[in-house]
C-alpha positions in Angstrom: 0.0 0.0 0.0 1.4 3.4 -1.0 1.3 6.1 1.7 0.2 9.5 0.6 3.4 11.7 0.2 1.7 14.6 1.9 1.1 12.5 5.0 4.8 11.4 5.0 5.8 15.0 4.7 3.7 16.0 7.6 5.0 13.1 9.8 8.6 14.0 9.0 7.9 17.7 9.8 6.3 16.8 13.1 9.2 14.5 14.0 11.9 17.1 13.1 10.0 19.7 15.1 9.8 17.3 18.1 13.5 16.6 17.9 14.4 20.3 17.8 12.0 21.0 20.7 13.5 18.1 22.7 17.0 19.4 22.2 16.2 23.0 23.2 14.2 21.7 26.2 17.2 19.8 27.5 19.3 23.0 27.3 16.6 25.1 29.0 16.2 22.4 31.8 19.9 22.4 32.5 20.2 26.2 32.6 17.0 26.5 34.7 18.2 24.0 37.3 21.6 25.6 37.6 20.0 29.1 37.7 17.5 28.3 40.5 20.0 26.5 42.6 22.9 28.9 42.1 21.3 32.4 41.8 20.5 32.7 45.6 24.2 32.6 46.3 25.5 34.7 43.4 26.4 38.2 44.2 29.2 40.7 43.7 31.1 39.6 46.8 31.0 36.0 45.5 32.5 37.1 42.2 35.2 39.5 43.5 36.4 37.6 46.6 38.8 34.7 46.6 38.0 31.2 48.0 38.5 30.6 51.7 38.7 27.3 53.6 39.0 25.1 50.5 36.1 26.9 48.9 33.6 26.6 51.8 33.6 30.4 52.1 34.5 33.3 50.0 34.1 33.6 46.3 35.7 32.5 43.0 37.7 35.5 41.9 41.0 33.6 41.6 39.3 30.8 39.6 37.8 33.4 37.2 41.2 34.9 36.6 42.8 31.4 36.2 40.1 30.5 33.7 40.6 33.7 31.7 44.4 33.3 31.6 44.2 29.6 30.6 41.6 30.2 27.8 43.1 33.3 26.3 46.7 32.0 26.3 45.6 28.7 24.8 43.6 30.4 22.0 46.5 32.8 21.4 48.9 29.9 20.8 46.5 27.4 19.1 44.8 29.8 16.6 47.9 30.7 14.5 49.0 27.0 14.6 45.5 25.7 13.6 44.7 28.3 11.0 48.2 28.1 9.6 47.9 24.3 9.3 44.6 24.6 7.6 46.0 27.2 5.1 48.9 24.8 4.3 46.6 21.9 3.7 44.2 23.7 1.5 46.2 26.4 -0.3 49.9 25.3 -0.5 49.8 21.5 -1.0 48.1 19.0 -3.3 46.4 15.9 -2.0 49.0 13.3 -1.2 50.0 10.7 1.3 51.5 13.5 3.4 48.3 15.5 3.6 46.3 12.4 4.3 48.7 11.5 7.1 48.3 15.0 8.7 44.5 14.7 8.5 44.6 11.3 10.0 46.7 12.5 12.8 44.4 15.5 13.4 41.3 13.3 13.4 43.0 10.8 15.8 43.9 13.7 18.2 40.2 14.9 18.1 39.1 11.5 19.4 41.4 11.1 22.3 39.8 11.4 25.7 40.8 14.5 27.7 42.1 12.4 30.6 44.8 11.1 28.2 45.8 14.7 27.3 46.1 15.3 31.0 48.3 12.3 31.6 50.5 13.3 28.6 50.8 16.9 29.8 51.6 15.7 33.3 54.4 13.3 32.1 55.8 15.6 29.5 55.3 19.2 30.6 55.0 18.8 34.4 57.7 16.2 35.0 60.0 15.9 31.9 60.3 19.6 31.2 60.2 20.5 34.9 57.3 23.0 34.6 55.5 21.6 37.6 51.8 22.2 38.1 51.7 25.6 36.4 49.7 27.8 34.1 52.2 27.2 31.3 51.8 23.4 31.5 48.0 23.8 31.4 48.1 26.2 28.4 50.3 23.9 26.4 48.2 20.9 27.1 44.9 22.7 26.3 46.5 24.0 23.1 47.2 20.5 21.9 43.7 19.5 22.9 41.9 22.2 20.9 44.2 22.2 17.9 42.2 19.5 16.0 39.0 21.4 16.3 40.5 24.6 15.0 42.3 22.8 12.1 39.3 20.9 10.9 36.8 23.7 11.1 39.3 26.2 9.5 40.1 23.8 6.7 36.4 23.2 5.9 35.7 26.9 6.0 38.6 27.7 3.6 37.5 24.9 1.2 34.0 26.4 1.1 35.4 29.7 -0.3 34.5 29.7 -4.1 37.4 29.0 -6.4 36.3 31.9 -8.6 37.3 34.4 -6.0 40.9 33.0 -6.1 40.9 33.1 -9.9 39.8 36.8 -10.0 42.4 37.7 -7.4 45.2 36.0 -9.4 43.9 37.7 -12.6 44.5 41.1 -10.9 48.2 40.2 -10.3 47.7 39.3 -6.6 50.3 36.9 -5.1 49.4 33.6 -3.4 49.8 35.1 0.0 47.8 38.3 -0.9 45.0 36.1 -2.2 45.0 34.0 1.0 45.1 36.9 3.4 42.8 39.4 1.6 40.3 37.2 -0.2 40.2 33.7 1.3 40.6 34.3 5.0 38.0 37.1 5.2 35.5 35.0 3.3 36.2 32.0 5.6 36.2 34.2 8.7 32.8 33.1 10.1 33.7 29.4 9.8 37.1 29.9 11.4 35.6 31.9 14.2 33.1 29.1 14.8 36.0 26.6 15.3 37.7 29.0 17.7 34.5 29.5 19.8 34.0 25.7 20.0 37.6 25.5 21.2 37.0 28.2 23.8 33.9 26.3 25.1 36.0 23.1 25.5 38.8 24.9 27.2 36.5 26.7 29.6 34.8 23.5 30.6 37.8 21.2 30.8 38.7 19.6 34.1 40.7 16.4 33.8 43.5 17.8 31.7 43.7 21.0 33.8 43.9 19.2 37.1 46.9 17.1 35.9 48.8 20.0 34.5 47.7 23.4 36.0 46.9 21.9 39.4 44.1 23.1 41.7 45.7 25.7 43.8 43.3 28.4 45.1 45.8 31.2 45.0 45.7 33.8 42.3 48.2 33.0 39.4 50.6 35.9 38.9 53.0 34.2 36.4 53.1 31.4 33.9 54.8 29.2 36.3 52.2 29.5 39.1 49.6 26.9 39.7 46.0 27.8 39.7 42.4 26.6 39.5 39.7 27.2 36.8 36.0 27.6 37.5 35.3 24.1 36.0 37.9 22.5 38.3 36.6 24.5 41.3 33.0 23.4 40.6 34.2 19.7 40.2 36.1 19.7 43.5 33.4 21.4 45.5 30.7 19.0 44.2 32.8 15.8 44.3 34.1 16.3 47.8 30.9 17.7 49.1 32.6 20.9 50.3 29.8 23.2 49.5 27.0 22.4 47.0 25.7 26.0 47.3 29.1 27.4 46.1 29.3 24.7 43.5 26.0 25.7 41.9 26.9 29.3 42.0 30.2 28.6 40.3 28.4 26.5 37.7 26.0 29.4 37.1 28.9 31.8 36.5 30.4 29.3 34.2 27.2 28.8 32.1 26.6 32.6 31.9 30.2 33.1 30.8 29.9 30.5 28.0 26.5 32.1 26.9 28.2 35.5 26.8 31.1 34.2 24.7 28.6 32.6 22.2 26.6 35.8 22.0 29.7 37.9 21.3 30.9 35.3 18.7 27.6 35.3 16.8 27.6 39.1 16.8 31.1 39.2 15.3 30.2 36.4 12.8 27.2 38.4 11.6 29.3 41.5 11.3 31.9 39.7 9.3 29.4 37.9 7.1 27.5 41.1 6.3 30.8 42.9 5.5 32.1 40.3 3.0 28.8 38.9 1.6 
C-alpha cells in the first residue's frame, strides 16, 4: 500500500520539530536547574572575593582569573597554529599521502579522551620539562587538545570559499599570500571563528587535563609558572568532595553565563563579518 506523500511529509515535519524542541528543552532544563540552585548565592562579593577554607567560604575571583588566563593564552597559541595548518593543507599543498597523514593525525587527536591529554601533559610538561603544576603546562596541554577542532573547522571553511574568488584575485596580479590573506581568510572568517569559539567552550569546561597540568591551587596565578584553578575544576572539586554544593551551583551558574556570553559575542562578530564580506 502506497502512503500519501503529503502524510509522509507532515509526519517528517512533526518528527523534526519534536527533535528540535527536545534538544532545546534539555538546554533550558539544565540552565534552569543551575540558575534556580545557584542564583541565591550569586552576588558581587562571591565574584570578586577569593575562595577561603578550600572553597567553603569566600568567592571565585582567583578561579575566574585562572580560567581567563588559561583560555586566552591557549587560544592565542592554538589559533595561529591551527589556521596556519589549515591554510597549508588547502592552499599550499596538493592531495597526497603527506596531507592524508596529517588529516589522519588530526582526526585521531580529536578522538582522544581529555584524561589522556592530561596524563600526557603531566608526564611531558610537568615532569620531563620540569614546569611543575603551572599555568604554562596547562596552556600547552589545552593548546594541543583544541588544535584538531581549529584545524578541521578552518580547513572546511577555507575549502568552502568559491574558487572563482581566487581566480579573480590572481587575474588582478595578486600573489598567493595576498589572495589568502585578503580574499580567502575574510570569506572563511565566520567558519574559522566558529571553530575558535568551539575551542573556547571546550577549554572553559575542561577539568581532567587541567587538574593534571595546571593543578588546583586556590591562589591567584601571577605568572606562567604559578599553579591555579579554573572555574570548572573548582566546581568539580566542590561537588565531588561535598565541600559546598551551594558554592558549586553558584560557580556553575557563572560558568554557564560566561559561555553564553562568549557565544553571543561570537555570533555578533560572525554576523558583522558575514555582512561585510557577503
